[in-house]
C-alpha angles and dihedrals in degrees: 000000000000089000092054090050092051092045102051109336097072092053090047088049091048094049094046096046093044095050091046091048094046092053096042094046098041092107090054090050088053093049094047092046092052089047093054094044093050095046103040110356127229145027103050094182122059114211123199138172112247133174112253140176113340090005094289114147122235136173114259121207125219137157107263109252101166130067118279117282098017092134133208113331132148115257090246088066095047093095087070093062135058113279113193120235090250087047094055090053097046092045091049091054093036089238090133086074096058097094086064086078084078087056090053092049090051092051098247091112144019128223089245125030141092112319113261110259127218112248086243089065090081094153093054091047091049092050091049091048091052091050094047092244094126090076087076127080110245116256140228083230135006147172092278091051094054088049096060102282099179109089092008114141112251094243088055091049089051092050092053090046088052092049089053093045091055090052110036109158141138090254093050091049092049090047091052091046091053091044089050092058090047091049089053090061091062118108114283123269116253113249 
């Protein structure tokens, strides 16, 4: 059963959930876009290269939460740059990640999987490659994320990703999705 889910069920689940979410959340997309436009202008969507399945790079989409022209930096370093007021709110609620539903629909990502690394995170990518994790599509959320991803050492991230890769299943994905919503209810990070 788990193999069937991995082979075709996971992708079907991703497409179904991303389409439903995009339709249902479209009013929120509009409100966030207007907030970003009013506060800091264009662009509304931040595009960044990430490492995906089998080490292939793709462009990830996020709502822009930092001031214009900040560049490519890991989230852990974001506290050192200006984050807009709208950006603080959407980051706190993880709404800046919503455009990644388009990445899921396109097949670049999955709803659940290892978090897409930046190309500059070479050590994390190498660890994932050694552990066989790179065969998975990166996810909007994953086992490492629900176990306090921010600030986690790269070797620990890779271990969580490996634990997920060994046990990919519909039940595991549902569990991680539920844990993600619970994680989002935690107190906000300090910026």
